[in-house]
mmCIF entry with sequence, helices, sheets and N, C-alpha, C, O atoms, coordinates in Angstrom:
data_MODEL
# 
_entry.id   MODEL 
# 
_entity.id                         1 
_entity.type                       polymer 
_entity.pdbx_number_of_molecules   1 
# 
_entity_poly.entity_id                      1 
_entity_poly.type                           'polypeptide(L)' 
_entity_poly.nstd_linkage                   no 
_entity_poly.nstd_monomer                   no 
_entity_poly.pdbx_seq_one_letter_code       MPTMVAIQHNTKIKAYYERLKANGKHTTVAQVAVMRKLLVIAHSLYKSEEMYKEKL 
_entity_poly.pdbx_seq_one_letter_code_can   MPTMVAIQHNTKIKAYYERLKANGKHTTVAQVAVMRKLLVIAHSLYKSEEMYKEKL 
_entity_poly.pdbx_strand_id                 A 
# 
loop_
_entity_poly_seq.entity_id 
_entity_poly_seq.num 
_entity_poly_seq.mon_id 
_entity_poly_seq.hetero 
1 1  MET n 
1 2  PRO n 
1 3  THR n 
1 4  MET n 
1 5  VAL n 
1 6  ALA n 
1 7  ILE n 
1 8  GLN n 
1 9  HIS n 
1 10 ASN n 
1 11 THR n 
1 12 LYS n 
1 13 ILE n 
1 14 LYS n 
1 15 ALA n 
1 16 TYR n 
1 17 TYR n 
1 18 GLU n 
1 19 ARG n 
1 20 LEU n 
1 21 LYS n 
1 22 ALA n 
1 23 ASN n 
1 24 GLY n 
1 25 LYS n 
1 26 HIS n 
1 27 THR n 
1 28 THR n 
1 29 VAL n 
1 30 ALA n 
1 31 GLN n 
1 32 VAL n 
1 33 ALA n 
1 34 VAL n 
1 35 MET n 
1 36 ARG n 
1 37 LYS n 
1 38 LEU n 
1 39 LEU n 
1 40 VAL n 
1 41 ILE n 
1 42 ALA n 
1 43 HIS n 
1 44 SER n 
1 45 LEU n 
1 46 TYR n 
1 47 LYS n 
1 48 SER n 
1 49 GLU n 
1 50 GLU n 
1 51 MET n 
1 52 TYR n 
1 53 LYS n 
1 54 GLU n 
1 55 LYS n 
1 56 LEU n 
# 
_struct_asym.id          A 
_struct_asym.entity_id   1 
# 
loop_
_struct_conf.conf_type_id 
_struct_conf.id 
_struct_conf.pdbx_PDB_helix_id 
_struct_conf.beg_label_comp_id 
_struct_conf.beg_label_asym_id 
_struct_conf.beg_label_seq_id 
_struct_conf.pdbx_beg_PDB_ins_code 
_struct_conf.end_label_comp_id 
_struct_conf.end_label_asym_id 
_struct_conf.end_label_seq_id 
_struct_conf.pdbx_end_PDB_ins_code 
_struct_conf.beg_auth_comp_id 
_struct_conf.beg_auth_asym_id 
_struct_conf.beg_auth_seq_id 
_struct_conf.end_auth_comp_id 
_struct_conf.end_auth_asym_id 
_struct_conf.end_auth_seq_id 
_struct_conf.pdbx_PDB_helix_class 
_struct_conf.details 
_struct_conf.pdbx_PDB_helix_length 
HELX_P HELX_P1 AA1 PRO A 2  ? HIS A 9  ? PRO A 2  HIS A 9  1 ? 8  
HELX_P HELX_P2 AA2 THR A 11 ? ALA A 22 ? THR A 11 ALA A 22 1 ? 12 
HELX_P HELX_P3 AA3 THR A 27 ? SER A 48 ? THR A 27 SER A 48 1 ? 22 
# 
_struct_conf_type.id          HELX_P 
_struct_conf_type.criteria    ? 
_struct_conf_type.reference   ? 
# 
loop_
_atom_site.group_PDB 
_atom_site.id 
_atom_site.type_symbol 
_atom_site.label_atom_id 
_atom_site.label_alt_id 
_atom_site.label_comp_id 
_atom_site.label_asym_id 
_atom_site.label_entity_id 
_atom_site.label_seq_id 
_atom_site.pdbx_PDB_ins_code 
_atom_site.Cartn_x 
_atom_site.Cartn_y 
_atom_site.Cartn_z 
_atom_site.occupancy 
_atom_site.B_iso_or_equiv 
_atom_site.pdbx_formal_charge 
_atom_site.auth_seq_id 
_atom_site.auth_comp_id 
_atom_site.auth_asym_id 
_atom_site.auth_atom_id 
_atom_site.pdbx_PDB_model_num 
ATOM 1   N N  . MET A 1 1  ? -61.761 -32.163 -3.658  1.00 0.00 ? 1  MET A N  1 
ATOM 2   C CA . MET A 1 1  ? -61.362 -31.862 -5.009  1.00 0.00 ? 1  MET A CA 1 
ATOM 3   C C  . MET A 1 1  ? -60.409 -30.667 -5.112  1.00 0.00 ? 1  MET A C  1 
ATOM 4   O O  . MET A 1 1  ? -59.470 -30.724 -5.906  1.00 0.00 ? 1  MET A O  1 
ATOM 5   N N  . PRO A 1 2  ? -60.606 -29.587 -4.346  1.00 0.00 ? 2  PRO A N  1 
ATOM 6   C CA . PRO A 1 2  ? -59.633 -28.488 -4.435  1.00 0.00 ? 2  PRO A CA 1 
ATOM 7   C C  . PRO A 1 2  ? -58.210 -28.951 -4.098  1.00 0.00 ? 2  PRO A C  1 
ATOM 8   O O  . PRO A 1 2  ? -57.232 -28.422 -4.624  1.00 0.00 ? 2  PRO A O  1 
ATOM 9   N N  . THR A 1 3  ? -58.119 -29.926 -3.233  1.00 0.00 ? 3  THR A N  1 
ATOM 10  C CA . THR A 1 3  ? -56.801 -30.449 -2.857  1.00 0.00 ? 3  THR A CA 1 
ATOM 11  C C  . THR A 1 3  ? -56.129 -31.097 -4.058  1.00 0.00 ? 3  THR A C  1 
ATOM 12  O O  . THR A 1 3  ? -54.946 -30.867 -4.309  1.00 0.00 ? 3  THR A O  1 
ATOM 13  N N  . MET A 1 4  ? -56.870 -31.897 -4.793  1.00 0.00 ? 4  MET A N  1 
ATOM 14  C CA . MET A 1 4  ? -56.298 -32.584 -5.945  1.00 0.00 ? 4  MET A CA 1 
ATOM 15  C C  . MET A 1 4  ? -55.906 -31.586 -7.043  1.00 0.00 ? 4  MET A C  1 
ATOM 16  O O  . MET A 1 4  ? -54.878 -31.754 -7.699  1.00 0.00 ? 4  MET A O  1 
ATOM 17  N N  . VAL A 1 5  ? -56.719 -30.560 -7.235  1.00 0.00 ? 5  VAL A N  1 
ATOM 18  C CA . VAL A 1 5  ? -56.405 -29.533 -8.234  1.00 0.00 ? 5  VAL A CA 1 
ATOM 19  C C  . VAL A 1 5  ? -55.145 -28.772 -7.820  1.00 0.00 ? 5  VAL A C  1 
ATOM 20  O O  . VAL A 1 5  ? -54.282 -28.486 -8.650  1.00 0.00 ? 5  VAL A O  1 
ATOM 21  N N  . ALA A 1 6  ? -55.048 -28.449 -6.536  1.00 0.00 ? 6  ALA A N  1 
ATOM 22  C CA . ALA A 1 6  ? -53.860 -27.729 -6.047  1.00 0.00 ? 6  ALA A CA 1 
ATOM 23  C C  . ALA A 1 6  ? -52.605 -28.573 -6.214  1.00 0.00 ? 6  ALA A C  1 
ATOM 24  O O  . ALA A 1 6  ? -51.549 -28.053 -6.574  1.00 0.00 ? 6  ALA A O  1 
ATOM 25  N N  . ILE A 1 7  ? -52.712 -29.877 -5.953  1.00 0.00 ? 7  ILE A N  1 
ATOM 26  C CA . ILE A 1 7  ? -51.558 -30.765 -6.103  1.00 0.00 ? 7  ILE A CA 1 
ATOM 27  C C  . ILE A 1 7  ? -51.120 -30.822 -7.565  1.00 0.00 ? 7  ILE A C  1 
ATOM 28  O O  . ILE A 1 7  ? -49.925 -30.906 -7.849  1.00 0.00 ? 7  ILE A O  1 
ATOM 29  N N  . GLN A 1 8  ? -52.069 -30.778 -8.487  1.00 0.00 ? 8  GLN A N  1 
ATOM 30  C CA . GLN A 1 8  ? -51.745 -30.861 -9.912  1.00 0.00 ? 8  GLN A CA 1 
ATOM 31  C C  . GLN A 1 8  ? -51.188 -29.556 -10.470 1.00 0.00 ? 8  GLN A C  1 
ATOM 32  O O  . GLN A 1 8  ? -50.300 -29.590 -11.321 1.00 0.00 ? 8  GLN A O  1 
ATOM 33  N N  . HIS A 1 9  ? -51.681 -28.413 -10.016 1.00 0.00 ? 9  HIS A N  1 
ATOM 34  C CA . HIS A 1 9  ? -51.382 -27.156 -10.694 1.00 0.00 ? 9  HIS A CA 1 
ATOM 35  C C  . HIS A 1 9  ? -50.527 -26.168 -9.908  1.00 0.00 ? 9  HIS A C  1 
ATOM 36  O O  . HIS A 1 9  ? -49.992 -25.233 -10.504 1.00 0.00 ? 9  HIS A O  1 
ATOM 37  N N  . ASN A 1 10 ? -50.377 -26.333 -8.613  1.00 0.00 ? 10 ASN A N  1 
ATOM 38  C CA . ASN A 1 10 ? -49.587 -25.403 -7.801  1.00 0.00 ? 10 ASN A CA 1 
ATOM 39  C C  . ASN A 1 10 ? -48.250 -26.066 -7.483  1.00 0.00 ? 10 ASN A C  1 
ATOM 40  O O  . ASN A 1 10 ? -48.211 -27.116 -6.840  1.00 0.00 ? 10 ASN A O  1 
ATOM 41  N N  . THR A 1 11 ? -47.163 -25.458 -7.929  1.00 0.00 ? 11 THR A N  1 
ATOM 42  C CA . THR A 1 11 ? -45.850 -26.089 -7.790  1.00 0.00 ? 11 THR A CA 1 
ATOM 43  C C  . THR A 1 11 ? -45.433 -26.264 -6.333  1.00 0.00 ? 11 THR A C  1 
ATOM 44  O O  . THR A 1 11 ? -44.862 -27.295 -5.979  1.00 0.00 ? 11 THR A O  1 
ATOM 45  N N  . LYS A 1 12 ? -45.706 -25.284 -5.489  1.00 0.00 ? 12 LYS A N  1 
ATOM 46  C CA . LYS A 1 12 ? -45.309 -25.393 -4.081  1.00 0.00 ? 12 LYS A CA 1 
ATOM 47  C C  . LYS A 1 12 ? -46.136 -26.448 -3.346  1.00 0.00 ? 12 LYS A C  1 
ATOM 48  O O  . LYS A 1 12 ? -45.597 -27.215 -2.548  1.00 0.00 ? 12 LYS A O  1 
ATOM 49  N N  . ILE A 1 13 ? -47.429 -26.487 -3.612  1.00 0.00 ? 13 ILE A N  1 
ATOM 50  C CA . ILE A 1 13 ? -48.292 -27.486 -2.980  1.00 0.00 ? 13 ILE A CA 1 
ATOM 51  C C  . ILE A 1 13 ? -47.907 -28.879 -3.463  1.00 0.00 ? 13 ILE A C  1 
ATOM 52  O O  . ILE A 1 13 ? -47.892 -29.832 -2.683  1.00 0.00 ? 13 ILE A O  1 
ATOM 53  N N  . LYS A 1 14 ? -47.596 -28.992 -4.755  1.00 0.00 ? 14 LYS A N  1 
ATOM 54  C CA . LYS A 1 14 ? -47.190 -30.287 -5.309  1.00 0.00 ? 14 LYS A CA 1 
ATOM 55  C C  . LYS A 1 14 ? -45.890 -30.770 -4.658  1.00 0.00 ? 14 LYS A C  1 
ATOM 56  O O  . LYS A 1 14 ? -45.760 -31.946 -4.320  1.00 0.00 ? 14 LYS A O  1 
ATOM 57  N N  . ALA A 1 15 ? -44.946 -29.870 -4.487  1.00 0.00 ? 15 ALA A N  1 
ATOM 58  C CA . ALA A 1 15 ? -43.683 -30.238 -3.847  1.00 0.00 ? 15 ALA A CA 1 
ATOM 59  C C  . ALA A 1 15 ? -43.912 -30.668 -2.395  1.00 0.00 ? 15 ALA A C  1 
ATOM 60  O O  . ALA A 1 15 ? -43.296 -31.623 -1.922  1.00 0.00 ? 15 ALA A O  1 
ATOM 61  N N  . TYR A 1 16 ? -44.795 -29.965 -1.699  1.00 0.00 ? 16 TYR A N  1 
ATOM 62  C CA . TYR A 1 16 ? -45.134 -30.304 -0.312  1.00 0.00 ? 16 TYR A CA 1 
ATOM 63  C C  . TYR A 1 16 ? -45.756 -31.699 -0.241  1.00 0.00 ? 16 TYR A C  1 
ATOM 64  O O  . TYR A 1 16 ? -45.378 -32.510 0.605   1.00 0.00 ? 16 TYR A O  1 
ATOM 65  N N  . TYR A 1 17 ? -46.705 -31.971 -1.128  1.00 0.00 ? 17 TYR A N  1 
ATOM 66  C CA . TYR A 1 17 ? -47.368 -33.274 -1.176  1.00 0.00 ? 17 TYR A CA 1 
ATOM 67  C C  . TYR A 1 17 ? -46.365 -34.385 -1.489  1.00 0.00 ? 17 TYR A C  1 
ATOM 68  O O  . TYR A 1 17 ? -46.363 -35.424 -0.829  1.00 0.00 ? 17 TYR A O  1 
ATOM 69  N N  . GLU A 1 18 ? -45.523 -34.170 -2.481  1.00 0.00 ? 18 GLU A N  1 
ATOM 70  C CA . GLU A 1 18 ? -44.540 -35.179 -2.858  1.00 0.00 ? 18 GLU A CA 1 
ATOM 71  C C  . GLU A 1 18 ? -43.523 -35.418 -1.750  1.00 0.00 ? 18 GLU A C  1 
ATOM 72  O O  . GLU A 1 18 ? -43.070 -36.547 -1.560  1.00 0.00 ? 18 GLU A O  1 
ATOM 73  N N  . ARG A 1 19 ? -43.160 -34.365 -1.015  1.00 0.00 ? 19 ARG A N  1 
ATOM 74  C CA . ARG A 1 19 ? -42.237 -34.527 0.113   1.00 0.00 ? 19 ARG A CA 1 
ATOM 75  C C  . ARG A 1 19 ? -42.864 -35.390 1.199   1.00 0.00 ? 19 ARG A C  1 
ATOM 76  O O  . ARG A 1 19 ? -42.200 -36.255 1.770   1.00 0.00 ? 19 ARG A O  1 
ATOM 77  N N  . LEU A 1 20 ? -44.146 -35.156 1.485   1.00 0.00 ? 20 LEU A N  1 
ATOM 78  C CA . LEU A 1 20 ? -44.840 -35.971 2.481   1.00 0.00 ? 20 LEU A CA 1 
ATOM 79  C C  . LEU A 1 20 ? -44.890 -37.431 2.043   1.00 0.00 ? 20 LEU A C  1 
ATOM 80  O O  . LEU A 1 20 ? -44.645 -38.330 2.847   1.00 0.00 ? 20 LEU A O  1 
ATOM 81  N N  . LYS A 1 21 ? -45.207 -37.668 0.772   1.00 0.00 ? 21 LYS A N  1 
ATOM 82  C CA . LYS A 1 21 ? -45.266 -39.029 0.250   1.00 0.00 ? 21 LYS A CA 1 
ATOM 83  C C  . LYS A 1 21 ? -43.895 -39.696 0.318   1.00 0.00 ? 21 LYS A C  1 
ATOM 84  O O  . LYS A 1 21 ? -43.795 -40.874 0.659   1.00 0.00 ? 21 LYS A O  1 
ATOM 85  N N  . ALA A 1 22 ? -42.838 -38.949 -0.005  1.00 0.00 ? 22 ALA A N  1 
ATOM 86  C CA . ALA A 1 22 ? -41.481 -39.489 0.030   1.00 0.00 ? 22 ALA A CA 1 
ATOM 87  C C  . ALA A 1 22 ? -41.063 -39.843 1.453   1.00 0.00 ? 22 ALA A C  1 
ATOM 88  O O  . ALA A 1 22 ? -40.249 -40.743 1.659   1.00 0.00 ? 22 ALA A O  1 
ATOM 89  N N  . ASN A 1 23 ? -41.620 -39.136 2.433   1.00 0.00 ? 23 ASN A N  1 
ATOM 90  C CA . ASN A 1 23 ? -41.309 -39.418 3.835   1.00 0.00 ? 23 ASN A CA 1 
ATOM 91  C C  . ASN A 1 23 ? -42.139 -40.560 4.399   1.00 0.00 ? 23 ASN A C  1 
ATOM 92  O O  . ASN A 1 23 ? -42.075 -40.842 5.595   1.00 0.00 ? 23 ASN A O  1 
ATOM 93  N N  . GLY A 1 24 ? -42.926 -41.227 3.540   1.00 0.00 ? 24 GLY A N  1 
ATOM 94  C CA . GLY A 1 24 ? -43.647 -42.413 3.969   1.00 0.00 ? 24 GLY A CA 1 
ATOM 95  C C  . GLY A 1 24 ? -45.077 -42.191 4.424   1.00 0.00 ? 24 GLY A C  1 
ATOM 96  O O  . GLY A 1 24 ? -45.699 -43.103 4.969   1.00 0.00 ? 24 GLY A O  1 
ATOM 97  N N  . LYS A 1 25 ? -45.611 -40.989 4.208   1.00 0.00 ? 25 LYS A N  1 
ATOM 98  C CA . LYS A 1 25 ? -46.998 -40.738 4.603   1.00 0.00 ? 25 LYS A CA 1 
ATOM 99  C C  . LYS A 1 25 ? -47.946 -41.417 3.616   1.00 0.00 ? 25 LYS A C  1 
ATOM 100 O O  . LYS A 1 25 ? -47.675 -41.471 2.416   1.00 0.00 ? 25 LYS A O  1 
ATOM 101 N N  . HIS A 1 26 ? -49.050 -41.930 4.131   1.00 0.00 ? 26 HIS A N  1 
ATOM 102 C CA . HIS A 1 26 ? -50.076 -42.536 3.287   1.00 0.00 ? 26 HIS A CA 1 
ATOM 103 C C  . HIS A 1 26 ? -50.709 -41.433 2.440   1.00 0.00 ? 26 HIS A C  1 
ATOM 104 O O  . HIS A 1 26 ? -50.719 -40.267 2.835   1.00 0.00 ? 26 HIS A O  1 
ATOM 105 N N  . THR A 1 27 ? -51.232 -41.808 1.280   1.00 0.00 ? 27 THR A N  1 
ATOM 106 C CA . THR A 1 27 ? -51.815 -40.832 0.356   1.00 0.00 ? 27 THR A CA 1 
ATOM 107 C C  . THR A 1 27 ? -52.888 -39.984 1.024   1.00 0.00 ? 27 THR A C  1 
ATOM 108 O O  . THR A 1 27 ? -52.913 -38.766 0.852   1.00 0.00 ? 27 THR A O  1 
ATOM 109 N N  . THR A 1 28 ? -53.772 -40.617 1.782   1.00 0.00 ? 28 THR A N  1 
ATOM 110 C CA . THR A 1 28 ? -54.860 -39.891 2.434   1.00 0.00 ? 28 THR A CA 1 
ATOM 111 C C  . THR A 1 28 ? -54.328 -38.903 3.461   1.00 0.00 ? 28 THR A C  1 
ATOM 112 O O  . THR A 1 28 ? -54.828 -37.782 3.562   1.00 0.00 ? 28 THR A O  1 
ATOM 113 N N  . VAL A 1 29 ? -53.339 -39.301 4.208   1.00 0.00 ? 29 VAL A N  1 
ATOM 114 C CA . VAL A 1 29 ? -52.745 -38.420 5.223   1.00 0.00 ? 29 VAL A CA 1 
ATOM 115 C C  . VAL A 1 29 ? -52.091 -37.213 4.554   1.00 0.00 ? 29 VAL A C  1 
ATOM 116 O O  . VAL A 1 29 ? -52.213 -36.088 5.039   1.00 0.00 ? 29 VAL A O  1 
ATOM 117 N N  . ALA A 1 30 ? -51.404 -37.446 3.451   1.00 0.00 ? 30 ALA A N  1 
ATOM 118 C CA . ALA A 1 30 ? -50.761 -36.342 2.723   1.00 0.00 ? 30 ALA A CA 1 
ATOM 119 C C  . ALA A 1 30 ? -51.809 -35.389 2.151   1.00 0.00 ? 30 ALA A C  1 
ATOM 120 O O  . ALA A 1 30 ? -51.612 -34.174 2.153   1.00 0.00 ? 30 ALA A O  1 
ATOM 121 N N  . GLN A 1 31 ? -52.920 -35.935 1.661   1.00 0.00 ? 31 GLN A N  1 
ATOM 122 C CA . GLN A 1 31 ? -53.982 -35.091 1.121   1.00 0.00 ? 31 GLN A CA 1 
ATOM 123 C C  . GLN A 1 31 ? -54.628 -34.240 2.213   1.00 0.00 ? 31 GLN A C  1 
ATOM 124 O O  . GLN A 1 31 ? -54.943 -33.072 1.982   1.00 0.00 ? 31 GLN A O  1 
ATOM 125 N N  . VAL A 1 32 ? -54.824 -34.808 3.385   1.00 0.00 ? 32 VAL A N  1 
ATOM 126 C CA . VAL A 1 32 ? -55.402 -34.047 4.492   1.00 0.00 ? 32 VAL A CA 1 
ATOM 127 C C  . VAL A 1 32 ? -54.437 -32.946 4.929   1.00 0.00 ? 32 VAL A C  1 
ATOM 128 O O  . VAL A 1 32 ? -54.872 -31.851 5.284   1.00 0.00 ? 32 VAL A O  1 
ATOM 129 N N  . ALA A 1 33 ? -53.144 -33.224 4.908   1.00 0.00 ? 33 ALA A N  1 
ATOM 130 C CA . ALA A 1 33 ? -52.152 -32.197 5.244   1.00 0.00 ? 33 ALA A CA 1 
ATOM 131 C C  . ALA A 1 33 ? -52.207 -31.048 4.243   1.00 0.00 ? 33 ALA A C  1 
ATOM 132 O O  . ALA A 1 33 ? -52.074 -29.885 4.623   1.00 0.00 ? 33 ALA A O  1 
ATOM 133 N N  . VAL A 1 34 ? -52.402 -31.369 2.969   1.00 0.00 ? 34 VAL A N  1 
ATOM 134 C CA . VAL A 1 34 ? -52.534 -30.332 1.940   1.00 0.00 ? 34 VAL A CA 1 
ATOM 135 C C  . VAL A 1 34 ? -53.821 -29.551 2.161   1.00 0.00 ? 34 VAL A C  1 
ATOM 136 O O  . VAL A 1 34 ? -53.831 -28.330 2.006   1.00 0.00 ? 34 VAL A O  1 
ATOM 137 N N  . MET A 1 35 ? -54.914 -30.235 2.525   1.00 0.00 ? 35 MET A N  1 
ATOM 138 C CA . MET A 1 35 ? -56.176 -29.547 2.823   1.00 0.00 ? 35 MET A CA 1 
ATOM 139 C C  . MET A 1 35 ? -55.969 -28.514 3.923   1.00 0.00 ? 35 MET A C  1 
ATOM 140 O O  . MET A 1 35 ? -56.421 -27.373 3.820   1.00 0.00 ? 35 MET A O  1 
ATOM 141 N N  . ARG A 1 36 ? -55.280 -28.934 4.972   1.00 0.00 ? 36 ARG A N  1 
ATOM 142 C CA . ARG A 1 36 ? -55.035 -28.024 6.092   1.00 0.00 ? 36 ARG A CA 1 
ATOM 143 C C  . ARG A 1 36 ? -54.202 -26.832 5.649   1.00 0.00 ? 36 ARG A C  1 
ATOM 144 O O  . ARG A 1 36 ? -54.482 -25.696 6.029   1.00 0.00 ? 36 ARG A O  1 
ATOM 145 N N  . LYS A 1 37 ? -53.178 -27.092 4.844   1.00 0.00 ? 37 LYS A N  1 
ATOM 146 C CA . LYS A 1 37 ? -52.323 -26.004 4.349   1.00 0.00 ? 37 LYS A CA 1 
ATOM 147 C C  . LYS A 1 37 ? -53.141 -25.024 3.515   1.00 0.00 ? 37 LYS A C  1 
ATOM 148 O O  . LYS A 1 37 ? -52.952 -23.813 3.634   1.00 0.00 ? 37 LYS A O  1 
ATOM 149 N N  . LEU A 1 38 ? -54.047 -25.524 2.671   1.00 0.00 ? 38 LEU A N  1 
ATOM 150 C CA . LEU A 1 38 ? -54.895 -24.641 1.870   1.00 0.00 ? 38 LEU A CA 1 
ATOM 151 C C  . LEU A 1 38 ? -55.795 -23.793 2.758   1.00 0.00 ? 38 LEU A C  1 
ATOM 152 O O  . LEU A 1 38 ? -55.999 -22.609 2.487   1.00 0.00 ? 38 LEU A O  1 
ATOM 153 N N  . LEU A 1 39 ? -56.337 -24.393 3.819   1.00 0.00 ? 39 LEU A N  1 
ATOM 154 C CA . LEU A 1 39 ? -57.175 -23.632 4.745   1.00 0.00 ? 39 LEU A CA 1 
ATOM 155 C C  . LEU A 1 39 ? -56.382 -22.544 5.458   1.00 0.00 ? 39 LEU A C  1 
ATOM 156 O O  . LEU A 1 39 ? -56.872 -21.429 5.635   1.00 0.00 ? 39 LEU A O  1 
ATOM 157 N N  . VAL A 1 40 ? -55.174 -22.863 5.861   1.00 0.00 ? 40 VAL A N  1 
ATOM 158 C CA . VAL A 1 40 ? -54.329 -21.878 6.537   1.00 0.00 ? 40 VAL A CA 1 
ATOM 159 C C  . VAL A 1 40 ? -53.996 -20.727 5.587   1.00 0.00 ? 40 VAL A C  1 
ATOM 160 O O  . VAL A 1 40 ? -54.025 -19.562 5.983   1.00 0.00 ? 40 VAL A O  1 
ATOM 161 N N  . ILE A 1 41 ? -53.680 -21.059 4.333   1.00 0.00 ? 41 ILE A N  1 
ATOM 162 C CA . ILE A 1 41 ? -53.383 -20.023 3.340   1.00 0.00 ? 41 ILE A CA 1 
ATOM 163 C C  . ILE A 1 41 ? -54.610 -19.148 3.107   1.00 0.00 ? 41 ILE A C  1 
ATOM 164 O O  . ILE A 1 41 ? -54.504 -17.922 3.076   1.00 0.00 ? 41 ILE A O  1 
ATOM 165 N N  . ALA A 1 42 ? -55.779 -19.780 2.944   1.00 0.00 ? 42 ALA A N  1 
ATOM 166 C CA . ALA A 1 42 ? -57.012 -19.031 2.695   1.00 0.00 ? 42 ALA A CA 1 
ATOM 167 C C  . ALA A 1 42 ? -57.340 -18.111 3.868   1.00 0.00 ? 42 ALA A C  1 
ATOM 168 O O  . ALA A 1 42 ? -57.731 -16.962 3.666   1.00 0.00 ? 42 ALA A O  1 
ATOM 169 N N  . HIS A 1 43 ? -57.184 -18.607 5.073   1.00 0.00 ? 43 HIS A N  1 
ATOM 170 C CA . HIS A 1 43 ? -57.471 -17.791 6.259   1.00 0.00 ? 43 HIS A CA 1 
ATOM 171 C C  . HIS A 1 43 ? -56.502 -16.616 6.354   1.00 0.00 ? 43 HIS A C  1 
ATOM 172 O O  . HIS A 1 43 ? -56.903 -15.493 6.659   1.00 0.00 ? 43 HIS A O  1 
ATOM 173 N N  . SER A 1 44 ? -55.244 -16.879 6.093   1.00 0.00 ? 44 SER A N  1 
ATOM 174 C CA . SER A 1 44 ? -54.239 -15.822 6.132   1.00 0.00 ? 44 SER A CA 1 
ATOM 175 C C  . SER A 1 44 ? -54.539 -14.736 5.101   1.00 0.00 ? 44 SER A C  1 
ATOM 176 O O  . SER A 1 44 ? -54.425 -13.547 5.396   1.00 0.00 ? 44 SER A O  1 
ATOM 177 N N  . LEU A 1 45 ? -54.920 -15.146 3.896   1.00 0.00 ? 45 LEU A N  1 
ATOM 178 C CA . LEU A 1 45 ? -55.255 -14.173 2.853   1.00 0.00 ? 45 LEU A CA 1 
ATOM 179 C C  . LEU A 1 45 ? -56.496 -13.379 3.220   1.00 0.00 ? 45 LEU A C  1 
ATOM 180 O O  . LEU A 1 45 ? -56.561 -12.177 2.963   1.00 0.00 ? 45 LEU A O  1 
ATOM 181 N N  . TYR A 1 46 ? -57.470 -14.030 3.812   1.00 0.00 ? 46 TYR A N  1 
ATOM 182 C CA . TYR A 1 46 ? -58.696 -13.354 4.230   1.00 0.00 ? 46 TYR A CA 1 
ATOM 183 C C  . TYR A 1 46 ? -58.401 -12.304 5.297   1.00 0.00 ? 46 TYR A C  1 
ATOM 184 O O  . TYR A 1 46 ? -58.886 -11.176 5.217   1.00 0.00 ? 46 TYR A O  1 
ATOM 185 N N  . LYS A 1 47 ? -57.605 -12.679 6.293   1.00 0.00 ? 47 LYS A N  1 
ATOM 186 C CA . LYS A 1 47 ? -57.302 -11.756 7.388   1.00 0.00 ? 47 LYS A CA 1 
ATOM 187 C C  . LYS A 1 47 ? -56.464 -10.560 6.917   1.00 0.00 ? 47 LYS A C  1 
ATOM 188 O O  . LYS A 1 47 ? -56.637 -9.445  7.407   1.00 0.00 ? 47 LYS A O  1 
ATOM 189 N N  . SER A 1 48 ? -55.569 -10.797 5.977   1.00 0.00 ? 48 SER A N  1 
ATOM 190 C CA . SER A 1 48 ? -54.711 -9.708  5.504   1.00 0.00 ? 48 SER A CA 1 
ATOM 191 C C  . SER A 1 48 ? -55.306 -8.972  4.303   1.00 0.00 ? 48 SER A C  1 
ATOM 192 O O  . SER A 1 48 ? -54.726 -7.998  3.824   1.00 0.00 ? 48 SER A O  1 
ATOM 193 N N  . GLU A 1 49 ? -56.451 -9.431  3.820   1.00 0.00 ? 49 GLU A N  1 
ATOM 194 C CA . GLU A 1 49 ? -57.136 -8.840  2.668   1.00 0.00 ? 49 GLU A CA 1 
ATOM 195 C C  . GLU A 1 49 ? -56.218 -8.734  1.456   1.00 0.00 ? 49 GLU A C  1 
ATOM 196 O O  . GLU A 1 49 ? -56.166 -7.696  0.796   1.00 0.00 ? 49 GLU A O  1 
ATOM 197 N N  . GLU A 1 50 ? -55.496 -9.814  1.169   1.00 0.00 ? 50 GLU A N  1 
ATOM 198 C CA . GLU A 1 50 ? -54.584 -9.864  0.030   1.00 0.00 ? 50 GLU A CA 1 
ATOM 199 C C  . GLU A 1 50 ? -55.075 -10.887 -0.989  1.00 0.00 ? 50 GLU A C  1 
ATOM 200 O O  . GLU A 1 50 ? -55.905 -11.742 -0.682  1.00 0.00 ? 50 GLU A O  1 
ATOM 201 N N  . MET A 1 51 ? -54.552 -10.785 -2.191  1.00 0.00 ? 51 MET A N  1 
ATOM 202 C CA . MET A 1 51 ? -54.819 -11.766 -3.236  1.00 0.00 ? 51 MET A CA 1 
ATOM 203 C C  . MET A 1 51 ? -53.674 -12.768 -3.234  1.00 0.00 ? 51 MET A C  1 
ATOM 204 O O  . MET A 1 51 ? -52.540 -12.427 -2.897  1.00 0.00 ? 51 MET A O  1 
ATOM 205 N N  . TYR A 1 52 ? -53.977 -14.001 -3.610  1.00 0.00 ? 52 TYR A N  1 
ATOM 206 C CA . TYR A 1 52 ? -52.952 -15.036 -3.642  1.00 0.00 ? 52 TYR A CA 1 
ATOM 207 C C  . TYR A 1 52 ? -52.073 -14.869 -4.865  1.00 0.00 ? 52 TYR A C  1 
ATOM 208 O O  . TYR A 1 52 ? -52.571 -14.708 -5.979  1.00 0.00 ? 52 TYR A O  1 
ATOM 209 N N  . LYS A 1 53 ? -50.769 -14.907 -4.659  1.00 0.00 ? 53 LYS A N  1 
ATOM 210 C CA . LYS A 1 53 ? -49.796 -14.858 -5.747  1.00 0.00 ? 53 LYS A CA 1 
ATOM 211 C C  . LYS A 1 53 ? -48.798 -15.971 -5.500  1.00 0.00 ? 53 LYS A C  1 
ATOM 212 O O  . LYS A 1 53 ? -48.114 -15.989 -4.476  1.00 0.00 ? 53 LYS A O  1 
ATOM 213 N N  . GLU A 1 54 ? -48.718 -16.900 -6.443  1.00 0.00 ? 54 GLU A N  1 
ATOM 214 C CA . GLU A 1 54 ? -47.765 -17.991 -6.307  1.00 0.00 ? 54 GLU A CA 1 
ATOM 215 C C  . GLU A 1 54 ? -46.377 -17.464 -6.585  1.00 0.00 ? 54 GLU A C  1 
ATOM 216 O O  . GLU A 1 54 ? -46.116 -16.892 -7.644  1.00 0.00 ? 54 GLU A O  1 
ATOM 217 N N  . LYS A 1 55 ? -45.495 -17.658 -5.634  1.00 0.00 ? 55 LYS A N  1 
ATOM 218 C CA . LYS A 1 55 ? -44.111 -17.224 -5.800  1.00 0.00 ? 55 LYS A CA 1 
ATOM 219 C C  . LYS A 1 55 ? -43.307 -18.406 -6.339  1.00 0.00 ? 55 LYS A C  1 
ATOM 220 O O  . LYS A 1 55 ? -43.398 -19.519 -5.821  1.00 0.00 ? 55 LYS A O  1 
ATOM 221 N N  . LEU A 1 56 ? -42.530 -18.154 -7.371  1.00 0.00 ? 56 LEU A N  1 
ATOM 222 C CA . LEU A 1 56 ? -41.758 -19.228 -7.981  1.00 0.00 ? 56 LEU A CA 1 
ATOM 223 C C  . LEU A 1 56 ? -40.407 -19.335 -7.395  1.00 0.00 ? 56 LEU A C  1 
ATOM 224 O O  . LEU A 1 56 ? -39.625 -20.195 -7.800  1.00 0.00 ? 56 LEU A O  1 
# 
C-alpha cells in the first residue's frame, strides 16, 4: 500500500513508475521497483538522520 500511495502523491515516484511502465515493464514489476526505491530512500534518510523533502 505505501507503494500505491507514493505513486499517487509523490511526483518523482510517479514519474519513475510511469517511465518503467512506458518501457514495457509489467505493473507488478514496476511496483516492486518502486518498493525497492522507497526502501533505499528510507534507509538513506535513516543513516543520514535527515527528514524527507520532496524536491520539485
